[in-house]
KOLVO-504177 format. One record per residue (C-alpha): residue number from 1; x negated, y, z negated. Coordinates in pm, whole numbers, plus 50000, padded with zeros to 5 digits. Example, Ala and Ser with C-alpha at 12.3 -4.5 7.8 and 13.67 -1.06 7.14 Angstrom:
{site 1; {48770; 49550; 49220}}
{site 2; {48633; 49894; 49286}}
END
This chain:
{site 1; {52533; 49877; 53265}}
{site 2; {52580; 49788; 52900}}
{site 3; {52339; 49879; 52625}}
{site 4; {52118; 49622; 52462}}
{site 5; {52002; 49644; 52106}}
{site 6; {51671; 49494; 52002}}
{site 7; {51677; 49357; 51648}}
{site 8; {51330; 49294; 51512}}
{site 9; {51283; 49093; 51196}}
{site 10; {50952; 49198; 51043}}
{site 11; {50746; 48971; 50824}}
{site 12; {50660; 49126; 50487}}
{site 13; {50413; 48860; 50378}}
{site 14; {50184; 49073; 50165}}
{site 15; {50138; 49152; 49800}}
{site 16; {50256; 49501; 49715}}
{site 17; {50161; 49676; 49394}}
{site 18; {50254; 50026; 49279}}
{site 19; {49997; 50228; 49087}}
{site 20; {50060; 50539; 48881}}
{site 21; {49738; 50733; 48829}}
{site 22; {49650; 51103; 48813}}
{site 23; {49289; 51062; 48926}}
{site 24; {49156; 51163; 49266}}
{site 25; {49194; 50894; 49535}}
{site 26; {48822; 50835; 49578}}
{site 27; {48781; 50772; 49204}}
{site 28; {49070; 50524; 49196}}
{site 29; {48930; 50348; 49504}}
{site 30; {48591; 50317; 49335}}
{site 31; {48753; 50166; 49024}}
{site 32; {48966; 49924; 49228}}
{site 33; {48658; 49818; 49424}}
{site 34; {48475; 49750; 49101}}
{site 35; {48768; 49570; 48935}}
{site 36; {48849; 49344; 49231}}
{site 37; {48499; 49309; 49381}}
{site 38; {48605; 49477; 49705}}
{site 39; {48439; 49723; 49938}}
{site 40; {48725; 49949; 50046}}
{site 41; {48627; 50252; 50250}}
{site 42; {48814; 50561; 50360}}
{site 43; {48959; 50519; 50709}}
{site 44; {49166; 50740; 50935}}
{site 45; {49478; 50853; 50750}}
{site 46; {49804; 50668; 50799}}
{site 47; {50019; 50892; 51022}}
{site 48; {50390; 50825; 51023}}
{site 49; {50706; 51023; 51094}}
{site 50; {50917; 50984; 50782}}
{site 51; {51241; 51079; 50959}}
{site 52; {51335; 51064; 51324}}
{site 53; {51238; 51388; 51494}}
{site 54; {51015; 51509; 51210}}
{site 55; {50645; 51571; 51262}}
{site 56; {50406; 51302; 51141}}
{site 57; {50296; 51300; 50780}}
{site 58; {49946; 51186; 50687}}
{site 59; {49865; 50957; 50393}}
{site 60; {49516; 50875; 50264}}
{site 61; {49419; 50516; 50341}}
{site 62; {49133; 50302; 50211}}
{site 63; {49073; 49962; 50366}}
{site 64; {48869; 49645; 50321}}
{site 65; {48881; 49356; 50567}}
{site 66; {48724; 49016; 50513}}
{site 67; {48713; 48829; 50844}}
{site 68; {48579; 48512; 50679}}
{site 69; {48886; 48472; 50455}}
{site 70; {49130; 48643; 50695}}
{site 71; {49231; 48892; 50426}}
{site 72; {49275; 49268; 50416}}
{site 73; {49328; 49502; 50123}}
{site 74; {49456; 49858; 50144}}
{site 75; {49496; 50144; 49900}}
{site 76; {49738; 50402; 50039}}
{site 77; {49858; 50724; 49879}}
{site 78; {50232; 50756; 49831}}
{site 79; {50216; 51136; 49852}}
{site 80; {50141; 51284; 50192}}
{site 81; {50139; 51635; 50331}}
{site 82; {50513; 51622; 50415}}
{site 83; {50666; 51393; 50154}}
{site 84; {50657; 51045; 50005}}
{site 85; {50569; 50731; 50201}}
{site 86; {50822; 50529; 49998}}
{site 87; {51065; 50788; 49852}}
{site 88; {51249; 50539; 49630}}
{site 89; {50921; 50471; 49444}}
{site 90; {50850; 50830; 49337}}
{site 91; {50674; 50712; 49019}}
{site 92; {50402; 50542; 49226}}
{site 93; {50109; 50761; 49325}}
{site 94; {49940; 50482; 49523}}
{site 95; {50018; 50141; 49669}}
{site 96; {49777; 49851; 49674}}
{site 97; {49855; 49614; 49962}}
{site 98; {49688; 49272; 49991}}
{site 99; {49744; 49079; 50314}}
{site 100; {49633; 48722; 50364}}
{site 101; {49671; 48379; 50209}}
{site 102; {49722; 48500; 49852}}
{site 103; {49927; 48304; 49601}}
{site 104; {50115; 48389; 49283}}
{site 105; {49806; 48333; 49066}}
{site 106; {49607; 48571; 49289}}
{site 107; {49874; 48837; 49242}}
{site 108; {49864; 48797; 48863}}
{site 109; {49483; 48822; 48868}}
{site 110; {49501; 49141; 49076}}
{site 111; {49763; 49295; 48846}}
{site 112; {49556; 49215; 48535}}
{site 113; {49240; 49361; 48689}}
{site 114; {49421; 49680; 48796}}
{site 115; {49578; 49720; 48452}}
{site 116; {49230; 49708; 48295}}
{site 117; {49121; 50026; 48475}}
{site 118; {49109; 50283; 48192}}
{site 119; {49265; 50580; 48372}}
{site 120; {49545; 50387; 48546}}
{site 121; {49872; 50469; 48372}}
{site 122; {50100; 50202; 48517}}
{site 123; {50068; 49903; 48751}}
{site 124; {50379; 49721; 48869}}
{site 125; {50452; 49456; 49133}}
{site 126; {50698; 49540; 49408}}
{site 127; {50897; 49323; 49647}}
{site 128; {50876; 49482; 49994}}
{site 129; {51207; 49331; 50109}}
{site 130; {51390; 49521; 49833}}
{site 131; {51263; 49864; 49941}}
{site 132; {51479; 50081; 50163}}
{site 133; {51179; 50233; 50347}}
{site 134; {50975; 49912; 50365}}
{site 135; {50898; 49966; 50735}}
{site 136; {50663; 50251; 50633}}
{site 137; {50434; 49990; 50476}}
{site 138; {50373; 49803; 50802}}
{site 139; {50032; 49917; 50922}}
END
């Protein structure tokens, strides 16, 4: 019998922002919560095998879900116990992911609020489709 290959086309319909910051994750989460009026909380770490056959690596994950607006916001560490979640973005210490019906103006508002956090060094928007390891951001 012949082999079949399943091609899955994932939908990357979220706002992705890279954050460079040398503060502890809980302190950054507190500042992001304050800046964006969120209530992110620490959840179970994101566990993912970075390469086929490798053991899973764990990444800190903070999450806020709003069922009324059908939105979810995540703050995930790029550095785990076995490597980087998105290796091509080594300058990013964290990623802020916003899922839901957000528009371009919402993204600009989020970027401006994150840039106003005093101890954040750099905030930059990312396009998930342009990342080689974009599948690691599907959680």
